[in-house]
N, C-alpha and C positions, 0 to 999 in steps of 0.2 A: 525235259520233262517236267512239269509243275507238280508240285505235292499238295492235293488238296485236304480236306480234314480226315477224309475216309483212306488216304493213300497211309497219314500217319500213322490214323490207329489200326491199320494193317500191318505196320511196322513195328506199333508199339508190339501189339500181339506178338507177334513171329520174335521180336527180341526177348519176351517176357519165357514164349515155349515154342519152338522153332518146329515142332512138332505137331504143334495143333492142328487140327485138318483143317480145311479149307472151310465146311461147314459149321464148325465152333467159333472159328474167325468170323464167318459173317454174321452167325447169331451176335457176336458182341460188336457189330460195327455197321451193322443192320443194313447189309445188301446179302442177295444171294450166293452160294457157292461157287457157282460159274462165273462171276461176276468179281470174286474172291481170285480166282484163280486166273481169272486175264489180268487182272492189277499186279499181280505176283510175277507173273512172268514178264509184264512191260517193264517193271520195276528192275527186274533180273538184265531182263535184256540194256536196257542204259545203263546197267552198270549201279544203281542205287542199292541194290542186295546183290553183295558182291559173292557170299558163300554161307553155308552149313556147317554146320561142326559139333561134335560130343565135347561137353566140357567134362573134363576127369578133372579126378580129386587126387593133389600129387600126393598128399598123406596116404591115403588107402594106396596108393601102387608103391608105397615102401620107401617114398623120400621119406626123409625127416626135417629138411630143413626148405625155406623158399628164400631167395635174397635175392634184392637190388643190388647190380654191383655195377659204378659207374668206371668208366677209363678216359683217361687223360691222356690219349696217342703222343709217341716218341715222333722228332720228326722225322718223316718219309714213311711210319709205320702203320697210318692209318689206313690206308688201301688194301694192305696187305692183311691187317687184321679184318677187313671187312669183308675180305676174301674167306676167310681162316675161320671167320664165327660163325659160319652156317655148318661147317662140320661138326661143331658142339654140340651134342646131344641136350645137355644142361641146358640151354639157353631155349627158352618157350617165346621169349618175345626178346625184339632188340631194335634199339633206336640211336640214329643217328642226330645226335642235338646240338644246339646253340650251347654258350657259355665256356667256361673253366674246361669244361670235359666234353669230350667231342661223342662219346657214346654212352647208352644207358642200356643196362642189359636186366631183366627178369629170368632168374634161372632155378631149378630146385635140384636138390642134391641129395645124397643119400644119405651123410651123414658130415661131422664136422672134418674130418678126414679127407673126403671127398671136395669139400671145400677149398682145403690147403693146397689139395693139388690142383683143383682147377684154378685157382689162382696163383700158381705155379705157372702155369700156361700162359695166363695171360699177361704176368711183367714182363716178358720179353718185348710186348706191344705198347707197354708206359704203365704209367700210374694206376694203381687200382682205390674204390674207395668202396666198401662193404657196407651194406647194412641188411641184418636178419629182419624179414617181415616176421613180427608177431600172431596178427591176425590183420582181417580185411576188414575195413571199415565201409568201404564199398567197390563193388567189382562188377563190372559188365555192365552199370547202368545204362539204361536204354538210350541213346541219342533221339532227341524230342526234337519239333519244331523251333527252327531256328528264329529268335527273339529279335526282333528290330527296334532300336534303340532311337 
């Protein structure tokens, strides 16, 4: 599916606030509500729009820490870890990456004691490095039209 300027504008609106009505989006992008609905449906059907979700504040849910943890897996421990990580409630994002480390995770934790206990679970799979997040500089920045160089 080719994304034209109107589709990109609709995507921008949805990435800012997916709860906007099609009428609101239509006003912003200059087309009718049914046309917005049809374009959104087509983008969902081909997989451009994958999902909608609620953004939840980790601090308001009682989690005092948010951290990035990298893991350099021990020989033979990467696949078992990839299977195990899905059971960790602390992990909100996990990526397999290139470089010296194999895994990078974004986690939310109740406190420092919780962090220590979580790391104790990880060290059986490899070496970890932890970075406490102090604040967000950019978060959920919208994906915009690809720039051709």
